[in-house]
N, C-alpha and C positions, 0 to 999 in steps of 0.2 A: 510125765515132764520131763523134758531134756533140758540141760543146762550148759552153758558155754562162758566164758571168761570174757570179764570186762574192763580188756585192754591192760593200761599199767595197772589199774586199780588192784589186780589179783581176785576181784570177786568172783563168784560164780553167778550168774544169774540164771533166773529161768528163759527160755527161748522167746515166750511169750509171756510179756510181764505186764505191767498194768500202768497206764496213764489216768491221771487223778483229774484234768481238767473236769470230768463230767461230775468225778465224785458228787453225790447229794442231790444231784437233778440234773435233768439235761440242760443242754445249751440255754443260757435265757433265764430258766427257772427257777423256784428259790430254793435255797437250799435246803436239805431233809438231813439231818444227822445221823436219823436211824436207816434212810435208805443206805448214805455212805459207810456207816459200821457194817451193815450186811454185806455190802456190795464188797467191801476190803478183806472182809473173813471169806466170803464165798472165794475169791482170788487166791487168796492164800491156802486155804483148803482144798485148790484145787492144784496145789505145787506154786505159786506165785513167790520169787523171792526176792523182787526188785520193783518198787512202785515209785512213778516220777510222779512231783509235784511243782508246785510255783507258789512264790509269795502274793502273786496278783490274781491265784484263782479264790475268786471267793471273798478277797481280802484276808486272806490266812486261815479262813476256816479251811480249805482242803487241807494244808501242812498239819492242823491241828489235827484233825481228823484222821489223817492218815497215821501220824504218830501215836494216838488214843489207841487205836487197835494194833501198831505194829508191838507198842509195847507190853499189850495182853498176850500176846502170842509168843510161843518159846524159841520159834523157828529164826530168828535171825535175820528179818528180811531186811534188806538195804534201802534206804530211801534216798534218793535223790532230789533237792529243788533247785529252784531256778532263781536268778534277781537279776534287777536290773530295768525291768521293763515299767518300774514306779517312776524312771529319771521322768520328768515331763518339762517340756516336750523331747521326746526319745531322742533326741541327735547326740552328735558325739561328745560334742562339747559338754555336755550335763555330765556324763559319765565322768566322777571323780573318785580317786581312792577313797576318799571320805565317805562319801555316799556308797560304795559296795561293801564297807565294813559295817557300815548302818545297817544293811539291808541285811546282812549276814546275822548282824545281833539280833534282828527282829525275828529272822528263821529259827535261831537258835530257841530263843522265846517260845514261842509260837509251839515250836515240838518239843521243848523241856528236853533237850540232850546240853552235854558239854559239847560237841563236835559232831558235823552234819556229814554225811558220809560220802556225799559227792555235790558241790556246789556246782551249775554251772551258769555262766552268761547268758541270759535268755535274749536271742536273737539281737544282739545291738547291732547297729549303725555299721556298714562293712568300715567305716575310719577307725571303729574302735579294736579292730584284729591288729590296728597298724600303728598300736600305742602301747608299748612294751610296759611303762610305769602301771598301766591295768594289771596285766598278768604279773607283774613283780606285785601289786598290791595282793593278790589271792598267793602268791609264794610266802607271803609274810603273815596273812591267816593261817597256812599250812601251820608254818614255823611254829605260831602261835596259840596251836591246837584247836583251833576253832574249827578247822576243816581237815577232812583227812586226805581227798581229793578233788580236784576240779576239772571241769570241761567246760565246753561250751555248744550251746542250740545255736543251730545256724541258718539263714534261709536259701546261702548259694553254696555251691561248689567251690567258688574262690575263697569264699571266708573260712571253709574248712579248712582246704590247703593250708591257708596262713598260720591258720589258729594251731594247727598240728606242728606247727616248725616249732612252737616252744616246747621246750623239751618235757614240761612237767604236766601238760594237757593230758588228760588221761582218755579224754572219750570226747566224741563229735555225734551229738544228735541232728539227725538231718531226715527230712522229708524222702520218703524212699516208697513206690508202691508200683502198682501196673502202670499207672498213667504218669508216674514221675521215675523213669530209670537211668538218667544220667548219671548218677552217683556212681553205679557200676561198671561206668566204663573205665574210668583213671582212679577217681578217688577213692573207692574201695582198697584197692588195690596198695596206695600209697600209706594209706592209715595201718593197712595190717604191715606193712614194712617197718611203720614207727610205732607199733604196739600201741594204736589208740583205739580204743572200743569205740563200736558203732551202735547208738542208739536208734531206732526208728521209729519216728512218730508218723501221723497222718497215714497209717497205713491202709485204711479204708477210704482215701480221698474224702474224708467228712462224712460218710455212709455212701458214697454214691458206688464204692466196690461192693458194697453188699448185697448189691441187686434188687433191693425192696423198692427203687425209688422211680417214679414214670415222669412224662413230660408234666404231669397233672400236678405232681407232690408238691407239697406247698409246706412252709415251715415258718415257724413262730415270729413275729416283729422283733423280740429280742436275742432271737438265732442267726450265729454270725455268717448261716449259710442263706440267711434272707439280707442283711443289711452288708454283708463284707463283701459278695461277688464280684465286684470291681475293687476291692483293695482299698475302700472308703475310712477303715477302720486301723487296718494293721495289713500286714502284707498279703496280698492276692493270693499268692501260692498255698495259703495256709487253710483256704476256703474250695473244698474239691479240687484241691490241688495245685489249685491254677486253672483247671479246665473249666471251657464252657459247660454251662449245666448241661444244654438240649446235647450238645455233642457229645459228652460227656457218657449222657445216658444212650445214645445210638453205639456210643463203643461198647456199653456195658451188655447191651443186647449180642453183638457178637462174642463177645468172651460167654455169655451163656450157652450159646450154640458151639464153643468150641469145645465145651465140657460135660454138655448133656446134660442127662438125667442122672443125678448121683445123690447120695444119701449125705454129701457133703455141702454145705451153705456155701454161694459164691464167696461171702466174708471170709472163711474159714480156707477155702482154695487159695484166696488172694494173699492171707497171711501165710501160707504154705510156701507159696509163690516167693515170699521175702524169704522165709527161711532155706531156699534153694541155695541162698548165696552165704557162703560160709563165712565172709569178713563179717557180715552180720553178729554182732552180738546179744541182742535183743531187740523184740518189739514190743511197742508201747499202745496198744489200743487201748480207747478210750471205752467206759463201761457206766452206764447212769442206773443199772440195776445188777444185782447178784447174779441172775440168768443170762447177763449178757458177757460177763467174767467169764463164768464156767463156760460158754458157747465160744468162746475167744479161744481158751486154753486148748479144745479139741482138735484144733489146727495142729498141733504138736503130733497128734496122733495118725494124721493122713500118710499115705504112703509118697514118697517123692514122684514129683509131676514128672511125666515122661518127657522126651527129647521133642517129640510131636508138639507135646503141651507148649511147653517153653517156646518154641519156635513158632508157635501159632500167638503165644501174646504177644510177643516179638511182633510179629506183624500187624497186629493191629494197632499195636502202639506207634508203629512209624507208619502207619499210612493214615492213622485218624487223629492221633495224638502230638506224636513227636513235632510237627509244624508247629503246634500252637504253644508248647511248654520248653521244648528242649535247650534252647541257647538261655530262657530267662532266669534260670537259678542254678 
């Protein structure tokens, strides 16, 4: 495992870390504490030093599971959580300082700590980024010792740019993968100049870039890859990176030909592609079982992609994907 700086936090975080959306079960399935514990332990055993969760993941069970395991380990793993999605309806006027403070207090209780390592606003509506009082609330929570650092999880490049103007925003979490390349064009350079860490989520486009799916693949009724393809429940970009499923499968077939037969999986190659961007602090692929967490980490061991491979990935993106998603997020 290799480690990178996470912006203003000063934290050294594992290049491949762990996203806890799936912890305890696959999307839409019943949470299993034993599976959760085993998965988190396996990730830490493999060198993971940073785990990202949220208060809405299984109603706080993900936060509690992550904290339970991290407290049992001596490695000093840093835990990030997210708040704000529980405002209902999820619109800017419902974002209040009192609500944010309440959510932070509940996360503190869930994780049984005196201070949270990193709190992120959880993909709030765009208008929220233009409300200084929300970020002043986070400043007060820092001053009160309830949080050590804060950042944002965003849907759009615009939101990341605006958030990074606030001087104490330490990190930005954003979707970035072979099918969502826009952040690398302008945003990453600006965040680097402002010493804002970059946390990459949805690195495999909801599994599409694992190369395991076909046009005939199906997903459970409670799986967002079934019910959110058009953004029916939350932002469409969170599901397959916003790419039309069948067109995505066709593009993946091309990527398989680009890399040919190799000991590495396409998923590992896709993670290694992200790590080719030095501005990225860490990637947070999800894992619903221990073996997935271990396999994800192996991406760090791969040699750098060649100039020709990087160019070929870009060509597939520009021809097949860019017209569909580039300007949307």
